[in-house]
C-alpha positions, 0 to 999 in steps of 0.5 A: 613230840611238839615242843610246845606241847611237852613244855606244857605238860611239864609246866602243868606237872610242876605246878609252875606259876608261869610258863613262857613260849618263845615264837617268831611273832609277837604273841596272839594276833586279832584279825587286824594283825595287832597284838592281843596282850591278854586273853581268858581261857574263854577268849582263846577257845572263842578265838580258835572256834571263830578262825582268828587263831589258826595255823601253827598258833592253834597248837601253841594255844591249846598248849596253853590252854592245856597248861592252865587246866593242869594248874599253871597260873598264866602262860605267855606267848612271846616273840623270841626275835625281840631282844630281852623278850623274857627279861621284859616279860619277867621284869616290867609291868607291861610284859611282852606278847600275850598273856593267857590266864584262867 
């Protein structure tokens, strides 16, 4: 069982407001390897289809999509190697990583 998939299912079942997924990259990256700060469901699906989102990021983003479809308001993919990444996401306006929302 993939831990992200499990976390997404639990967040959906709990009607969580936000799900944070920690990884070892800054978030979802564009083809130039620059961080995409925010994506809609439609944009996320398009980036998977065109190959921008690839490899191990595909199941992570698919988990985000599933959680959003189950009622989670927003999912953030952020770099767990950044000191205080969770606090930056929760307590600042600019956040950290990529926010995916409906």
